[in-house]
N, C-alpha and C positions, 0 to 999 in steps of 0.2 A: 688830443686824446679821443679815441673812438668810443663814444658812450654806448653804442650798440654792442661792441665787442667786449668792453670792460665792465659793463653793468647789466644790460638787458639779457645777453646770452647766459652769463653765470646765474642770473636770477631764474631763468626758465629751466636751466639744467638742474638747479637745486630743487625745483618743484617736481620735476619728472624723475629725479634719481631716487631710488628706494633707499630708505634709511636702514642701516644695519642694526639689528637688535641683538644684544648679547644672548648667547644660548642659555645662560643660567639665570636670566631675568625672572622667569617664572618656573616654579617647581611643581611637578605633577604628583598628586597623592597616589601612591601605589594601590590603595584600597578603593577609593571612590573616583579617582580620575580628576578630582578638583584641581584647578590651577591656583597656586598660592604665590603671591609676590615674594621674592626671596628676602627682602628686607623685613617683611612681616614674619616670615618663617624664622629668620635669625633672631628677631626680638622675642619670639615665643619658644626659644631654646630648641628649635628644629622639631617642634611638635605641630602637626597639622591641626589648626584651630577647630575645625568642624568635626573631623573624624577621630581626633586624638591619636592618630598614627604617629609613632615615634620614628623619625628619620635617623639615619646614622649621623653622628656628630664627631668632628675631629677631636683629638685628644687635647690640644691646646685650647680649643674653643670650650670644651667641657670644663677644663680647669678654670677658665675665666668666669664661667657662670657658677662654679661650685665653691670656690674659695671666697672668703670674706673680701668684699670690695674688689674681687678679681685679682688680688695680690698673691703671688706665689713665686717661689724661687726654684727654677729647674735644676736638677742634678746633672752634672756633666756626664756625657756618654762615655763609658769605658771603651778603651781601644781593643779591637778584636781583628782577626784576619778577615780581609775583605771578601775574598772568594777562595776558600780553602780547597775546594774540589775542582776549581776551574770549570764550573758547570756551564753548559750551553744547551738550550733547547731550540726554540724558534729564534731566540736572540740570546746574547751573552748575559749571564747573571749580573755582571758589573754594570751593564747598560740598564737592566731593570732597576738596580739599586739607584743609579744616577737619576733615572726618570722619576722614581718614587720620592727621592729626596727633593727634587725640584718642585714636585706637585704638592708635597705636604710640609716642606720646610722643617723636617725633622730628620735626625741622623738614621733612625731605624724605626721599627714598628712599635716600640714601647718607650714612653717617657715617664719620668718620675719627678716629683716636686715636693717641697715642704711649704707649709702654710697653715691656715686655721679655718675652721668652719664654726660659726657662732661662738668664736672665742676658744674652741678646742683645738690645740695644735696637733697636726697629723702629718703623716707622709702619705701622699697619694701616688698611685701607679696606674697608668692607663695605656691600653692598646690604641694605636692609631689605625683605624679600620681602612683608611685609604692608602696605607703603605703596604703593598703586597698583601692585602686582605688581613692586615694585622697579624701575619704569620709569625710563629715563634722560631727565631734563629739564634745564632750565637750572641749577636749584639743585643737582641731583645732579652735573652736570658741573663746576660751580664747586668743589664739595667734593672731587671727584677731583683736579682741578688743584691745589687747595690742599694735598691730601695729598702729592702728588708734590713740590711746592715746599717743604713742611715737611721732607720727607726730604732734599732737596738742602741745605737750610739746616743741618740737624742731622747730615748725612752718615750717614744710616741707610738700611738696605734697606727695601723696601716689600713687604707681603703684602696681596694683594687677594682678598676673598671675593666672587665674582660670583654673583648670584642675581637674574635680571631677565627680564622678558617682552619687553625691547627698548626702543626709543625711545618717548617719551610722545606720543601722537597729539594731545593737547590743546595742544601747543606747536608742532606742525607742523615746519617746517624748522629752527626754533630748537633743537629737541631733537636733530636730526640733526647740527647744527654741533658738538655736544659730543663727537662721536666723533673728528674730527680734532684738536680742542683737547686732549683727553685724550692722544691719540697723540703730539702735539708735546711735551707735558709729560713723557711717558714717555721720549721720545728724549733730553731733557735729563738725566733720571735715568741713562739708559744711558751717555751721554757722560761722566758723572761716575764711571762704574765701579761704581755701586751696584746690587746684585741686586734683581730684581723677580720674586716668586713669586706665581702665580695659583692660587687654589683654586676650582675650578668646582663649584658646587652645583646642586641641583635647583630650578628650571630655569635654564639660562643660554642665552638665545636672542636672536634679532633682532640689532639694531645693536650690542648689548654684545658678543655673540660675534663680530661682524664687525669689531671694533676692539680695544680695549685688553685684553679678556679673553683673547685668543688671541695676545698679544705678549709673554708672560712668558719669563723665562729657564728656568723650570721650570713645567710645568702638572700640577697635582695635581687629581684629581676624587674626589668622595665617591661611594661605591657607589650604583649605580642612577641617577645624576644624568642628566637629559635635557640634552644639549648640542648645539645646532644653530642654524642661522639660521632656516629655515622648519620648522615642526613636521611630524611624520610624516603626519598626516592631510592636510595641504595637499599634500605631495609625492605621496601615493597618489592623490589626486583629480586631480593634474596629469598624472602619467605613466600613470595607470590600471593600476597594478601593485601587487601586495602586497609590502611591504617585508620584509626578513629579520627574524627574531626578534631583539629587543633592539637594533634599528637606532637609532643616535643616542644610545644609552645609554653611560655611562662605560666599561664593560668592553669594549663593541664598539669604541669609539674608541681605546682603548688597544691592542687587538689590531691595529688598522689604522694605528697610528703618530700619531694626532692628540693623544693624551694620554700623558704620561710615566709616570704611575703612578696607581693607584686606592688610596686610603688611607682606612681606617675613621676616623670622627670622633674616636674616643678616642685614636688614634695620630697625629693631625695635628700637634699641638704639638711632640712629640718629633722627628717626621720633618722638619718645617720648620726647627726649631732646628739640627738636624744639617746640613741643606742650607746654611743660612746660614753656619754655621761653616766649611763647605767653601768656599763661594763668596767669603767675606771673609777666608779663611785666619786665622780667629780661633782662640785656644786652645780646647782641648776643655773640655767641662763637667766639673764636679767629680764628677758622677754616675758611678759605676764602670761602669754599664751602657752608657754612651756611649763610642763609639770616640774615640781620641785622634788629633790631627792635628798635624803639624809646622808651627810658625808661619812666616810668610813671612820674618821677620827673622832666623831661625836659619839657620846654614850647613847645607848638605846633609850628611846623615849624622849630624846632631845627635840625641841621645837624645830620645825622645818623653816626654810627661808620664807615661805608664804606666811607662816604664823608670826614670825618676827616682823615682817612687813606690816601685818595687820595690827600688831601691838604698837608699832611705831606710829601708825596712822591714828 
């Protein structure tokens, strides 16, 4: 055995060879330029710790942090035509779908699941922003309708996380038809008296913001989210004027009455659970930090859960 060839040379080579570092090991904050270790960012629900900037988060990852103990059951994706228009631009539409499915591990741009938040059973629907920008197509529309139908069947409220660039151009008018279809399904939910809460995330634009994303009983936005039909650049080029600072951002829209509240991602679960208990007149959570509410079945003036607890003590 030649110890120089088998031991010394590999040792020297390993010292001189540059170690490959994964590209996604560090994430750069779009606001401050700060570099954040990806594991720290993931543990913080993809919110930059120092600046509070809310990064985009995948639909499944959002569900894992939103549902109690990360437990949820995904609804099966309804079958639809894969490429009804046989569309092709710089590449075939089928190739774009295949690429997005491999990247996100989802069938299309919307997923839905059943589960519970702080003990309140719900149906949650979420756009996958990394699947062709969360665009609305036939498959996405079918999943939204199925989510509403499942909520009707189970008599559960719906929470929808909107994150979309709008209707999917590769499906033409067939994608636009999903807007009224989702709206009709939502009307059925409303007729049944079931709450519908919308969380507007960055970005919520185009046909999604022009339909079911702005028809909720309560509209909650994440900080800094872009919420609009046409983007600010398009508007500026059309009217040839400079738009106000923060125009079409969540905080600006809340000040002008378009959004009910802006809530940090870490507080979303508790805030939505509280709202659902109010809207459904459900008993308060066992958590002492949560406010107690009188059940609809109790007579007026009946003692609250907090009062009962104090008497028992």
